[in-house]
C-alpha positions as CSV (number, residue, x, y, z in Angstrom):
1,X,85.7,-110.3,-16.0
2,X,83.4,-107.4,-16.4
3,X,86.5,-104.9,-16.0
4,X,89.0,-107.0,-18.3
5,X,86.2,-106.8,-20.9
6,X,86.0,-102.4,-20.3
7,X,90.0,-102.5,-20.5
8,X,89.9,-104.4,-23.6
9,X,87.0,-101.8,-24.8
10,X,88.9,-98.1,-23.2
11,X,92.4,-99.2,-23.8
12,X,92.5,-100.0,-27.8
13,X,90.9,-97.1,-28.1
14,X,93.5,-95.2,-25.6
15,X,95.9,-96.5,-27.9
16,X,94.8,-95.6,-31.0
17,X,93.9,-92.2,-30.3
18,X,97.0,-92.0,-28.6
19,X,99.2,-92.7,-31.9
20,X,97.4,-91.0,-34.3
21,X,97.6,-87.8,-31.8
22,X,100.9,-88.7,-31.7
23,X,100.7,-88.9,-35.4
24,X,99.3,-85.3,-36.0
25,X,101.2,-83.4,-33.3
26,X,104.4,-83.3,-34.6
27,X,106.4,-83.8,-37.9
28,X,109.8,-84.2,-35.8
29,X,108.9,-87.4,-34.1
30,X,110.2,-90.8,-35.5
31,X,108.9,-93.5,-37.2
32,X,109.6,-95.5,-33.8
33,X,108.2,-93.3,-31.9
34,X,104.7,-93.1,-33.5
35,X,104.8,-96.9,-33.6
36,X,105.5,-97.3,-30.1
37,X,102.1,-97.4,-28.6
38,X,100.5,-99.3,-30.9
39,X,103.2,-101.8,-30.4
40,X,102.1,-102.0,-26.7
41,X,98.3,-102.7,-27.5
42,X,99.0,-105.2,-29.4
43,X,101.1,-107.0,-27.3
44,X,98.6,-106.4,-24.0
45,X,96.1,-107.4,-26.4
46,X,97.4,-110.5,-27.3
47,X,98.3,-111.3,-23.7
48,X,94.3,-110.4,-22.8
49,X,93.7,-113.2,-25.2
50,X,95.4,-115.3,-23.6
51,X,94.3,-114.5,-20.1
52,X,97.5,-112.8,-19.0
53,X,95.5,-109.9,-17.5
54,X,97.7,-108.6,-14.8
55,X,100.7,-108.6,-17.3
56,X,98.2,-107.3,-20.2
57,X,96.9,-104.3,-17.1
58,X,100.7,-103.7,-16.7
59,X,102.3,-103.3,-20.3
60,X,99.0,-101.1,-21.3
61,X,99.1,-98.7,-18.7
62,X,102.5,-98.3,-18.7
63,X,102.1,-97.3,-22.4
64,X,99.5,-95.1,-21.4
65,X,101.6,-92.9,-18.9
66,X,104.1,-92.2,-21.6
67,X,101.6,-91.1,-24.2
68,X,100.2,-87.0,-23.4
69,X,97.0,-87.4,-25.3
70,X,95.2,-90.3,-22.8
71,X,94.7,-88.0,-19.6
72,X,90.8,-88.8,-20.1
73,X,91.7,-92.5,-20.4
74,X,94.3,-92.9,-17.9
75,X,91.5,-91.3,-15.2
76,X,89.2,-93.7,-16.2
77,X,91.3,-96.9,-15.8
78,X,92.1,-96.0,-12.5
79,X,88.7,-95.5,-11.1
80,X,88.2,-98.9,-12.9
81,X,91.0,-100.1,-10.3
82,X,89.2,-98.1,-7.4
83,X,86.1,-99.6,-7.8
84,X,88.0,-103.5,-8.4
85,X,89.7,-102.9,-4.8
86,X,93.3,-101.9,-6.2
87,X,93.8,-98.9,-4.5
88,X,98.2,-99.1,-5.2
89,X,97.6,-99.4,-9.0
90,X,94.4,-96.6,-9.1
91,X,97.1,-94.0,-6.9
92,X,99.7,-94.7,-8.8
93,X,98.2,-93.7,-12.0
94,X,96.9,-91.1,-10.8
95,X,99.8,-89.5,-8.8
96,X,101.5,-89.9,-12.2
97,X,99.1,-88.2,-14.2
98,X,99.1,-84.8,-11.4
99,X,103.1,-84.9,-12.1
100,X,102.8,-83.9,-15.7
101,X,104.0,-80.7,-16.5
102,X,101.3,-80.6,-19.4
103,X,98.1,-80.7,-17.9
104,X,95.8,-77.7,-17.8
105,X,93.9,-76.7,-14.9
106,X,90.7,-78.8,-15.2
107,X,92.7,-81.7,-15.6
108,X,94.9,-81.2,-12.7
109,X,92.0,-80.7,-10.7
110,X,90.4,-83.9,-11.9
111,X,93.3,-85.7,-10.8
112,X,93.8,-84.4,-7.4
113,X,90.4,-85.3,-6.9
114,X,90.8,-88.4,-8.0
115,X,94.0,-89.6,-6.2
116,X,91.7,-87.7,-3.0
117,X,89.3,-90.8,-3.5
118,X,92.0,-93.1,-4.0
119,X,93.6,-92.3,-0.3
120,X,90.2,-92.3,1.6
121,X,89.8,-95.4,0.1
122,X,92.8,-97.0,1.8
123,X,92.1,-95.3,5.1
124,X,94.4,-91.9,4.4
125,X,92.0,-89.4,5.9
126,X,94.5,-86.9,6.4
127,X,96.2,-86.6,2.8
128,X,92.4,-87.5,1.2
129,X,91.2,-84.2,3.9
130,X,94.3,-82.2,1.8
131,X,93.7,-82.6,-1.4
132,X,89.7,-81.9,-0.7
133,X,90.6,-79.0,0.7
134,X,93.1,-77.8,-1.6
135,X,89.5,-78.2,-4.4
136,X,87.1,-77.3,-2.1
137,X,87.3,-73.3,-3.5
138,X,88.0,-74.4,-6.8
139,X,84.4,-73.9,-9.3
140,X,85.2,-77.9,-11.0
141,X,85.4,-79.4,-7.3
142,X,84.0,-77.5,-5.2
143,X,81.0,-78.9,-4.4
144,X,81.7,-82.8,-4.3
145,X,85.6,-82.1,-2.8
146,X,83.2,-81.0,0.0
147,X,80.7,-83.7,0.2
148,X,83.9,-85.8,0.5
149,X,85.1,-83.7,3.3
150,X,81.8,-84.4,4.9
151,X,82.2,-88.0,4.3
152,X,86.0,-87.6,6.2
153,X,84.4,-85.5,9.2
154,X,81.7,-87.7,10.1
155,X,83.6,-90.8,10.0
156,X,86.4,-89.0,12.1
157,X,83.0,-87.5,14.4
158,X,84.4,-83.8,13.4
159,X,81.3,-82.6,14.1
160,X,81.9,-78.7,14.0
161,X,83.9,-79.5,10.9
162,X,80.8,-81.1,8.8
163,X,78.7,-78.6,10.5
164,X,81.0,-75.7,8.6
165,X,81.5,-77.9,5.5
166,X,77.7,-78.9,4.7
167,X,76.7,-75.3,5.4
168,X,78.4,-74.7,2.3
169,X,77.2,-77.5,0.8
170,X,73.9,-75.8,1.7
171,X,74.7,-72.6,-0.4
172,X,74.6,-74.6,-3.3
173,X,71.1,-75.6,-3.0
174,X,71.4,-78.6,-1.7
175,X,68.5,-78.5,1.0
176,X,68.5,-81.8,2.1
177,X,72.1,-81.4,4.0
178,X,70.2,-79.7,7.0
179,X,68.8,-83.2,8.3
180,X,72.9,-84.0,8.5
181,X,73.5,-80.5,10.0
182,X,70.8,-81.3,12.7
183,X,72.0,-84.6,13.6
184,X,75.8,-82.8,14.1
185,X,74.4,-80.5,16.4
186,X,72.5,-82.8,18.4
187,X,75.9,-85.2,18.5
188,X,77.8,-82.0,20.0
189,X,74.7,-81.6,22.3
190,X,74.5,-85.3,23.4
191,X,78.8,-85.2,24.2
192,X,77.6,-81.7,26.3
193,X,74.8,-83.4,28.0
194,X,77.1,-86.1,29.3
195,X,79.8,-84.1,30.7
196,X,77.2,-81.9,32.3
197,X,77.6,-78.7,30.3
198,X,73.7,-78.4,29.8
199,X,73.9,-74.7,28.6
200,X,76.7,-75.3,26.0
201,X,73.8,-78.6,25.1
202,X,70.8,-76.0,25.0
203,X,72.3,-74.2,22.0
204,X,73.0,-77.1,20.0
205,X,69.4,-78.6,20.4
206,X,68.1,-74.6,19.7
207,X,70.7,-74.8,16.5
208,X,69.1,-78.8,16.1
209,X,65.4,-77.4,15.6
210,X,66.5,-74.3,13.3
211,X,68.3,-76.1,10.9
212,X,65.3,-79.0,11.0
213,X,62.4,-77.8,12.8
214,X,61.4,-82.2,12.2
215,X,64.4,-83.6,13.9
216,X,62.9,-85.7,16.6
217,X,66.2,-86.4,18.6
218,X,66.7,-82.5,19.0
219,X,63.2,-82.7,20.8
220,X,64.2,-85.9,22.7
221,X,66.9,-84.0,24.4
222,X,65.7,-80.6,25.0
223,X,62.6,-82.6,26.9
224,X,65.6,-84.4,28.6
225,X,67.5,-81.1,29.5
226,X,64.6,-80.0,31.0
227,X,64.4,-82.9,33.0
228,X,68.0,-82.2,34.4
229,X,66.9,-78.9,35.3
230,X,63.9,-80.0,37.1
231,X,61.1,-78.9,34.7
232,X,59.5,-82.2,34.7
233,X,56.4,-80.9,33.3
234,X,58.1,-79.0,30.5
235,X,60.0,-82.1,29.6
236,X,56.5,-83.8,29.7
237,X,54.9,-81.9,26.9
238,X,58.4,-81.8,25.1
239,X,57.6,-85.3,24.6
240,X,54.7,-85.3,24.3
241,X,55.1,-83.1,20.9
242,X,56.5,-86.6,19.3
243,X,53.2,-87.8,18.9
244,X,52.4,-85.2,16.3
245,X,55.9,-85.1,15.2
246,X,56.9,-88.2,14.4
247,X,54.6,-91.0,16.6
248,X,56.9,-93.4,16.0
249,X,59.4,-92.2,17.8
250,X,56.8,-92.3,20.8
251,X,57.8,-95.3,22.3
252,X,61.3,-94.5,22.7
253,X,60.4,-92.1,25.0
254,X,57.8,-93.7,27.4
255,X,60.6,-94.4,30.3
256,X,61.6,-90.8,30.2
257,X,57.4,-89.2,30.7
258,X,57.3,-92.1,33.2
259,X,59.9,-91.1,35.4
260,X,58.8,-87.4,35.4
261,X,55.5,-88.4,36.0
262,X,56.7,-90.1,38.9
263,X,58.7,-87.5,40.1
264,X,55.5,-85.2,40.0
265,X,53.1,-87.9,41.3
266,X,51.1,-87.8,38.7
267,X,50.8,-91.3,37.9
268,X,47.1,-91.1,37.8
269,X,47.7,-88.3,34.9
270,X,50.1,-90.3,33.6
271,X,47.7,-93.6,33.1
272,X,45.3,-91.0,31.3
273,X,47.8,-90.3,28.6
274,X,48.7,-93.7,28.2
275,X,45.3,-94.7,26.8
276,X,44.8,-91.5,24.8
277,X,48.3,-91.9,23.6
278,X,47.2,-95.7,22.7
279,X,44.6,-94.5,20.9
280,X,46.5,-92.7,18.5
281,X,49.4,-94.6,18.3
282,X,49.2,-99.0,18.2
283,X,52.2,-98.9,19.6
284,X,53.1,-102.2,21.3
285,X,55.4,-100.0,23.5
286,X,53.2,-98.1,24.9
287,X,50.2,-101.1,25.6
288,X,53.3,-102.4,27.6
289,X,53.7,-99.3,29.9
290,X,49.8,-98.8,30.4
291,X,50.0,-102.7,31.2
292,X,52.8,-101.9,33.9
293,X,50.6,-99.1,35.2
294,X,47.3,-100.9,34.9
295,X,49.1,-104.0,36.7
296,X,50.5,-101.6,39.7
297,X,47.4,-100.2,40.4
298,X,44.7,-102.4,40.2
299,X,46.2,-105.9,40.1
300,X,47.8,-108.9,38.0
301,X,43.6,-109.6,37.1
302,X,42.8,-106.4,35.4
303,X,46.3,-106.0,33.5
304,X,45.7,-109.5,32.7
305,X,42.1,-108.9,30.8
306,X,43.3,-105.6,29.6
307,X,45.6,-107.3,27.5
308,X,43.5,-110.4,26.7
309,X,41.1,-107.8,24.9
310,X,43.9,-105.5,23.7
311,X,45.4,-108.8,21.9
312,X,42.1,-109.5,20.3
313,X,42.7,-106.7,17.7
314,X,46.5,-106.6,18.0
315,X,48.0,-110.2,18.2
316,X,51.8,-110.0,18.9
317,X,53.7,-113.2,20.3
318,X,55.3,-110.5,22.7
319,X,52.1,-110.0,24.0
320,X,51.2,-113.3,24.3
321,X,54.9,-114.1,26.2
322,X,53.6,-111.3,28.4
323,X,50.1,-112.8,28.8
324,X,52.2,-116.1,30.1
325,X,54.2,-113.8,32.8
326,X,51.2,-112.4,34.4
327,X,49.3,-116.2,34.2
328,X,52.7,-117.7,36.3
329,X,52.6,-114.3,38.7
330,X,49.0,-115.6,39.6
331,X,49.6,-118.9,40.2
332,X,53.5,-119.1,40.8
333,X,53.3,-123.0,41.6
334,X,52.1,-126.0,39.4
335,X,52.7,-124.3,36.1
336,X,55.2,-126.3,34.7
337,X,53.7,-126.1,30.9
338,X,53.6,-122.2,31.2
339,X,57.3,-121.9,32.5
340,X,58.1,-124.1,29.2
341,X,56.2,-122.3,26.9
342,X,57.9,-118.9,28.3
343,X,61.1,-120.2,27.8
344,X,60.4,-121.3,24.6
345,X,59.0,-117.7,23.3
346,X,61.8,-115.9,25.5
347,X,64.5,-117.7,23.7
348,X,62.7,-116.5,19.8
349,X,62.0,-112.8,21.3
350,X,65.6,-112.5,22.2
351,X,66.6,-113.1,18.3
352,X,64.1,-110.7,17.0
353,X,65.2,-107.0,16.6
354,X,63.9,-103.6,18.3
355,X,64.8,-101.6,15.4
356,X,65.5,-101.6,11.8
357,X,67.0,-99.3,9.1
358,X,65.2,-98.4,6.2
359,X,68.3,-97.9,4.0
360,X,69.9,-101.4,4.2
361,X,68.0,-103.2,6.7
362,X,70.4,-103.0,10.0
363,X,68.7,-104.9,12.7
364,X,69.3,-104.5,16.3
365,X,68.0,-103.7,20.0
366,X,69.5,-100.3,20.6
367,X,68.4,-96.9,18.6
368,X,71.3,-95.2,16.7
369,X,71.0,-92.1,15.4
370,X,73.3,-93.2,12.7
371,X,73.0,-96.9,11.0
372,X,75.9,-98.8,12.0
373,X,75.8,-100.5,8.4
374,X,75.3,-97.9,6.0
375,X,76.1,-95.3,7.6
376,X,73.0,-93.4,6.8
377,X,71.3,-90.5,9.6
378,X,67.8,-91.0,11.2
379,X,67.1,-94.3,8.8
380,X,66.6,-96.1,11.9
381,X,62.6,-96.7,13.5
382,X,61.4,-98.9,15.7
383,X,59.6,-102.3,14.2
384,X,57.5,-102.4,17.6
385,X,55.2,-99.9,16.1
386,X,53.7,-102.3,14.0
387,X,51.7,-104.5,15.7
388,X,50.2,-107.2,13.4
389,X,52.1,-110.6,13.5
390,X,54.7,-110.0,10.9
391,X,58.3,-110.2,10.3
392,X,59.5,-107.6,12.4
393,X,56.1,-106.7,14.0
394,X,57.7,-107.4,17.6
395,X,61.0,-108.2,20.1
396,X,62.3,-108.5,23.3
397,X,60.7,-105.6,24.5
398,X,62.7,-105.7,27.8
399,X,65.6,-105.8,26.2
400,X,65.3,-102.2,24.8
401,X,68.4,-99.7,25.4
402,X,66.4,-96.3,25.6
403,X,67.6,-92.9,24.5
């Protein structure tokens, strides 16, 4: 209904202005030509009042297309159709518009840009890319065209192209795009790591840091590359730096840190580090890492005592679940009530999410650097560093897929 209201406002104005302009522009037009557009307007308005919306729109659009003085209104009408999801109608309007020989350079550029948006919305990315590339060097629509190209390359995972386009946007003083460029370098580095091209991965990780020295993902990858090269001490120190950079991600590298400490034979040192880290950030994942170390080195009774003490000041449902596990481990027989309680709490925890997007609220059990919901980058954080009993305070720790 809102779209129809706008049509009733826009189209009469377009019709009236077009008719007046037609009267003033040439003395050689016939009386019939002068009255043609207003007649279409009245016919269309009558159809609108009778709630025959589609017929009214078709008549008024046709009338507008035949008048050379209604470019801006046609652009607005095409945008309206696109927002309504009527891509074919929007595309037809914009295609007919740019086919006019009377358009000036600015009007043609605007029409091409809107047509590119139509193609993008319709999933015709190759056509959209061609139009945006044509416009990317223009002064009127260059920046918007580059931003649209960036969306295409991001969607198509063409990271090298995305980096080049993003750099052009940075030249326009949009420094926040540096965050995106860093993520694109990390994407390329991730592919290189999977393929065993560690030297290429190092170059892109370095580039990511140079662009955005606060990029946690690049630090994580840098540590992984050091570990893959056998430099576990360097890897550990690299990952430890996350504590000062963004402690919310520290729990995501606990398994990596543990593996490197085990490789070095420095398990007591690992325990000392966990105790230090837990004092800095009350992340439930770090607590569980320390709990496993205590259980392994000193037994389940010591682990239970440590867990109970921690739960007194940091109550979590998953902490209760782990306490029940320890109780069952100590006396596996004759524990029917505890087994039932463990099963019930475990079922609840499996429904909880380990990560949530700050932008759109997307929730899942895996750390994504680009949100699968809203496609924003670097917006997903763990819910596990919140240790109080809140909606997203805890989740199924054992089900997290680590980096």
